[in-house]
C-alpha positions as CSV (number, residue, x, y, z in Angstrom):
1,X,-6.3,-16.6,22.5
2,X,-3.9,-18.6,24.4
3,X,-1.1,-20.3,22.2
4,X,2.5,-22.5,22.8
5,X,5.3,-21.6,20.9
6,X,8.5,-24.5,20.6
7,X,11.2,-23.0,19.7
8,X,14.4,-25.1,19.2
9,X,16.4,-25.4,22.7
10,X,20.0,-24.9,21.1
11,X,20.3,-21.1,20.8
12,X,18.7,-18.5,23.4
13,X,15.6,-16.6,22.3
14,X,16.8,-13.5,21.2
15,X,20.0,-15.0,19.7
16,X,22.9,-13.9,21.3
17,X,25.0,-14.0,18.1
18,X,24.1,-16.5,15.2
19,X,20.5,-17.5,15.3
20,X,17.9,-16.7,12.2
21,X,15.1,-19.0,13.8
22,X,15.3,-18.1,17.0
23,X,15.5,-14.1,15.9
24,X,12.2,-14.9,13.8
25,X,11.0,-16.7,17.3
26,X,11.5,-13.7,19.4
27,X,10.2,-11.2,16.4
28,X,6.4,-12.8,16.2
29,X,6.1,-13.9,19.9
30,X,6.6,-10.4,21.0
31,X,4.4,-9.0,18.4
32,X,1.7,-11.4,18.9
33,X,2.0,-10.3,22.8
34,X,1.2,-6.7,21.6
35,X,-1.8,-7.9,20.1
36,X,-2.7,-8.9,24.0
37,X,-2.1,-13.1,22.9
38,X,-0.6,-15.1,25.5
39,X,2.3,-16.9,24.8
40,X,4.1,-19.3,26.6
41,X,7.5,-20.4,25.0
42,X,9.6,-23.4,25.4
43,X,13.2,-22.5,24.9
44,X,16.6,-22.9,26.5
45,X,16.6,-21.1,29.8
46,X,19.2,-18.8,29.1
47,X,16.5,-17.0,26.7
48,X,15.9,-13.0,28.1
49,X,12.6,-13.3,26.0
50,X,10.2,-12.2,28.5
51,X,8.1,-15.2,30.0
52,X,6.0,-17.1,30.4
53,X,8.9,-19.5,29.2
54,X,10.0,-23.4,30.0
55,X,11.9,-26.0,28.9
56,X,13.9,-28.7,30.2
57,X,17.7,-27.1,29.8
58,X,18.9,-24.5,31.4
59,X,21.3,-23.6,28.8
60,X,21.4,-23.3,25.2
61,X,24.0,-25.8,23.5
62,X,25.6,-26.3,19.9
63,X,25.2,-28.2,17.7
64,X,21.8,-29.4,17.2
65,X,21.3,-33.2,18.2
66,X,18.4,-35.7,17.9
67,X,18.2,-36.9,21.7
68,X,18.2,-33.2,23.2
69,X,15.8,-32.1,20.5
70,X,13.2,-35.0,21.7
71,X,13.4,-34.6,25.1
72,X,13.0,-30.8,24.6
73,X,9.8,-31.8,22.3
74,X,8.7,-34.3,25.1
75,X,9.3,-31.7,28.1
76,X,6.6,-29.6,25.9
77,X,4.1,-31.8,25.3
78,X,3.8,-33.5,29.1
79,X,3.5,-29.7,30.0
80,X,1.0,-28.8,28.0
81,X,-1.1,-32.0,29.1
82,X,-1.1,-30.4,32.5
83,X,-1.4,-26.6,31.3
84,X,-3.3,-27.0,28.0
85,X,-3.2,-24.1,25.7
86,X,-5.5,-23.2,22.4
87,X,-3.2,-23.6,20.0
88,X,0.5,-25.3,19.7
89,X,2.8,-23.0,17.2
90,X,6.3,-25.4,16.5
91,X,9.7,-24.4,15.1
92,X,10.8,-28.1,15.3
93,X,9.3,-30.1,12.2
94,X,9.6,-33.4,14.8
95,X,6.9,-32.3,17.0
96,X,4.5,-33.2,14.3
97,X,5.3,-36.7,15.5
98,X,4.8,-35.9,18.8
99,X,1.6,-34.5,18.1
100,X,0.1,-37.7,16.6
101,X,0.5,-39.7,19.2
102,X,-1.6,-38.0,21.5
103,X,-5.4,-38.5,22.6
104,X,-7.3,-35.5,20.9
105,X,-4.3,-33.3,20.8
106,X,-4.8,-29.3,20.0
107,X,-4.2,-28.1,16.6
108,X,-0.5,-27.9,15.5
109,X,1.4,-25.3,13.3
110,X,4.4,-26.1,12.3
111,X,7.0,-22.9,10.6
112,X,9.7,-24.8,8.4
113,X,12.9,-23.1,9.1
114,X,15.4,-25.3,7.0
115,X,15.4,-26.5,3.8
116,X,13.2,-29.6,2.6
117,X,15.0,-32.7,2.0
118,X,13.5,-35.7,0.6
119,X,13.4,-37.5,3.6
120,X,11.6,-34.4,5.7
121,X,9.3,-34.0,2.7
122,X,8.1,-37.5,3.2
123,X,8.1,-37.3,6.4
124,X,6.0,-33.9,6.6
125,X,3.6,-35.3,3.8
126,X,2.8,-38.1,6.5
127,X,1.0,-35.3,8.8
128,X,-1.8,-34.4,6.8
129,X,-3.8,-33.0,9.3
130,X,-0.8,-30.1,10.8
131,X,-1.1,-26.8,9.3
132,X,2.4,-26.3,7.8
133,X,3.7,-22.7,6.9
134,X,6.6,-22.0,4.1
135,X,8.8,-19.4,4.5
136,X,9.1,-18.7,0.6
137,X,7.4,-19.8,-2.2
138,X,10.6,-21.6,-3.1
139,X,10.6,-23.8,-0.1
140,X,5.9,-24.1,-0.5
141,X,7.0,-25.6,-3.8
142,X,9.2,-28.5,-2.2
143,X,5.7,-29.1,0.0
144,X,3.2,-30.2,-2.9
145,X,0.6,-32.5,-2.3
146,X,0.3,-31.4,1.3
147,X,-3.7,-30.2,2.0
148,X,-2.7,-27.6,4.9
149,X,0.4,-25.4,3.6
150,X,0.4,-21.3,4.1
151,X,3.1,-19.0,3.1
152,X,4.1,-16.3,5.3
153,X,8.2,-14.9,4.9
154,X,9.8,-13.8,7.8
155,X,9.3,-10.5,9.2
156,X,11.5,-7.6,11.4
157,X,10.9,-4.8,13.3
158,X,12.4,-2.4,11.4
159,X,12.7,0.4,13.7
160,X,15.5,-1.8,15.5
161,X,17.5,-1.4,12.5
162,X,18.7,2.2,12.3
163,X,20.3,3.1,8.8
164,X,24.1,3.3,9.1
165,X,25.9,6.3,9.5
166,X,27.7,6.6,5.9
167,X,29.1,3.5,3.7
168,X,32.5,2.3,3.9
169,X,34.7,0.6,1.5
170,X,34.3,-2.7,2.4
171,X,31.8,-5.8,1.9
172,X,30.5,-7.9,4.7
173,X,29.7,-11.8,5.1
174,X,27.6,-12.7,8.2
175,X,26.8,-15.7,9.1
176,X,27.7,-19.0,10.5
177,X,30.7,-20.3,9.4
178,X,30.5,-23.6,7.4
179,X,31.3,-24.5,3.8
180,X,27.7,-24.2,2.2
181,X,27.9,-20.6,3.5
182,X,30.3,-19.8,0.9
183,X,32.6,-18.0,2.7
184,X,35.6,-19.3,1.0
185,X,34.3,-17.9,-2.2
186,X,33.7,-14.8,-0.9
187,X,37.2,-14.4,0.0
188,X,38.0,-15.3,-3.9
189,X,36.1,-12.9,-4.8
190,X,37.4,-10.4,-2.7
191,X,40.8,-10.9,-3.8
192,X,40.1,-10.9,-7.4
193,X,38.9,-7.8,-7.2
194,X,40.9,-5.9,-4.7
195,X,38.2,-5.2,-2.1
196,X,38.4,-5.6,1.5
197,X,36.0,-8.3,2.8
198,X,35.2,-8.0,7.1
199,X,33.6,-11.5,8.2
200,X,31.8,-12.0,11.3
201,X,30.0,-15.2,12.5
202,X,30.6,-18.0,15.0
203,X,33.0,-21.2,13.9
204,X,31.2,-24.0,15.9
205,X,33.1,-27.3,16.4
206,X,32.3,-29.2,13.9
207,X,32.8,-26.6,11.4
208,X,36.6,-25.5,12.9
209,X,38.7,-27.7,10.1
210,X,36.8,-26.0,7.6
211,X,37.9,-22.6,9.2
212,X,41.0,-23.3,10.0
213,X,42.2,-25.2,6.5
214,X,40.2,-23.2,4.2
215,X,39.6,-19.8,5.5
216,X,42.0,-18.6,8.4
217,X,45.5,-19.0,5.9
218,X,44.0,-16.4,3.6
219,X,43.2,-13.9,6.5
220,X,45.5,-10.6,6.8
221,X,43.8,-8.3,9.3
222,X,43.6,-5.9,6.7
223,X,42.0,-6.9,3.6
224,X,40.1,-9.9,4.9
225,X,39.6,-9.5,8.3
226,X,37.6,-11.9,10.8
227,X,35.9,-10.6,13.6
228,X,34.5,-13.3,15.1
229,X,30.8,-13.7,16.2
230,X,28.7,-10.6,16.2
231,X,26.4,-9.7,18.7
232,X,23.2,-7.4,18.0
233,X,24.8,-4.1,18.3
234,X,28.0,-5.2,16.9
235,X,25.8,-6.6,13.9
236,X,24.2,-3.1,13.5
237,X,27.7,-1.6,13.0
238,X,28.9,-3.8,10.5
239,X,26.0,-4.0,8.4
240,X,25.0,-0.3,8.3
241,X,28.8,0.6,7.3
242,X,29.0,-2.0,4.9
243,X,28.9,-1.5,0.8
244,X,27.0,-5.1,0.4
245,X,26.6,-7.9,2.4
246,X,28.3,-10.6,0.0
247,X,26.5,-14.4,0.5
248,X,27.7,-16.5,-2.1
249,X,25.7,-19.5,-1.1
250,X,26.2,-23.1,-1.9
251,X,22.8,-24.0,-0.2
252,X,19.4,-23.5,-1.4
253,X,18.2,-21.9,2.0
254,X,14.4,-21.6,2.9
255,X,14.9,-17.9,3.7
256,X,17.6,-15.7,4.8
257,X,17.3,-13.1,7.3
258,X,20.4,-11.8,7.5
259,X,19.1,-10.5,3.9
260,X,16.4,-8.4,5.9
261,X,18.3,-7.2,8.0
262,X,21.2,-5.9,6.0
263,X,18.6,-4.2,3.7
264,X,16.6,-3.0,7.0
265,X,20.2,-0.8,7.6
266,X,20.2,0.3,4.3
267,X,23.0,-2.4,2.9
268,X,22.1,-4.0,-0.5
269,X,22.7,-7.6,-0.5
270,X,24.5,-9.7,-3.4
271,X,23.6,-13.2,-3.3
272,X,23.5,-16.6,-5.3
273,X,20.5,-17.4,-7.5
274,X,19.5,-20.1,-4.9
275,X,16.8,-20.9,-2.5
276,X,14.2,-18.0,-1.5
277,X,17.4,-15.0,-2.4
278,X,15.3,-14.3,-5.7
279,X,12.0,-13.4,-3.5
280,X,14.0,-11.1,-1.3
281,X,16.2,-9.2,-3.6
282,X,14.8,-7.0,-6.2
283,X,18.1,-7.2,-8.6
284,X,19.1,-3.2,-9.1
285,X,17.3,-1.8,-6.3
286,X,18.0,-3.8,-3.1
287,X,21.1,-5.9,-4.4
288,X,21.7,-7.9,-7.5
289,X,21.4,-11.9,-7.8
290,X,24.4,-13.4,-9.2
291,X,24.6,-16.6,-10.9
292,X,28.1,-16.8,-12.0
293,X,31.3,-15.7,-10.7
294,X,30.8,-12.8,-13.5
295,X,28.0,-11.5,-12.0
296,X,29.2,-11.3,-8.6
297,X,32.4,-9.2,-9.6
298,X,29.8,-6.9,-12.0
299,X,27.9,-6.7,-8.8
300,X,30.2,-6.1,-6.6
301,X,31.1,-3.2,-8.9
302,X,27.6,-1.6,-9.3
303,X,26.2,-2.0,-5.9
304,X,27.7,1.4,-5.3
305,X,24.8,3.1,-7.0
306,X,22.1,1.6,-5.1
307,X,20.0,3.5,-2.8
308,X,20.1,2.8,1.2
309,X,16.8,4.3,1.6
310,X,15.0,1.9,-1.1
311,X,16.7,-1.0,0.7
312,X,15.0,-0.3,4.1
313,X,11.8,0.9,2.5
314,X,11.3,-2.9,0.5
315,X,11.8,-4.1,4.2
316,X,9.1,-1.7,5.5
317,X,7.0,-2.5,2.9
318,X,7.6,-6.2,2.2
319,X,8.8,-8.0,5.3
320,X,7.7,-6.2,8.6
321,X,6.7,-7.6,12.3
322,X,3.0,-6.1,11.2
323,X,2.6,-7.8,8.4
324,X,4.3,-11.6,9.6
325,X,1.7,-10.9,12.8
326,X,-1.2,-10.2,10.9
327,X,-0.6,-13.2,8.8
328,X,0.1,-15.5,11.7
329,X,-3.3,-14.2,13.4
330,X,-5.2,-14.8,10.4
331,X,-3.9,-18.3,10.0
332,X,-4.5,-19.3,14.0
333,X,-7.8,-17.9,13.8
334,X,-8.8,-20.0,10.8
335,X,-7.2,-23.2,12.2
336,X,-9.3,-22.7,15.2
337,X,-12.7,-21.9,13.8
338,X,-12.2,-24.6,11.3
339,X,-11.7,-27.2,14.3
């Protein structure tokens, strides 16, 4: 089996700091290659994923932008006309439009990493021959009416996430810093409970005003601390020592890979009851689902009683790299046999 994976060009594969989609692409591609599957990956030139890779951009760049996405996809389709594969797996929804314009194209699978808006849903429903992958049941329900939708949750290489050395007295916010992630609410919760909050994640240009106006004035370097973006070793250290990951989300996320990363390090998660969070967190075992500020405050007090090993076990049993790779291989074979 010879595959092409189309990753976004805006963040390297694997990501240096922020990049949930790119992390999942890295874990999946390495898992497929371990099963002796040939995989060509289209990604930015500064990606450190082992070759073969290709793409028009030598460096990743942010923020995402439609014309660069179109150039990236057009480059991939031209390349694949000269170097055909058995199946194309895209991590960009716009690939469907390019695919439909081709004469006798190879089968296309698209994993949907971002929330399904009404416009995006209408777009995807137009391409009934494309095989869609929802990463959560919440996301899958938004695609009712499409005849080819599979549910494959993300998975992690659990061995890459060692348990922390012991819990310290702080909560952690980890992720890109922009309004919908709810860091301003996490700060308010920390102040109301007298808790220490460590914040880590990138602040991209468009989100700088939010950070400077809503976040920076509250940081004191002691109880409320911002440590900047966190590379993989720094992320493991922060997650492993945190009492819990705090995610007062204001957006219906399609999945939320950072929740798995926290649990794999033995750290429970307290998150808003939005998007896929209720499918990932087992209340009272791997964290808590909060529907109000009072829920968050109660969870922040109760989380100390949760077992770190139960968090790791949950990821290993339900969200492993092996399970994700198995599911995609089944889908690929099904698609190719039907063709």
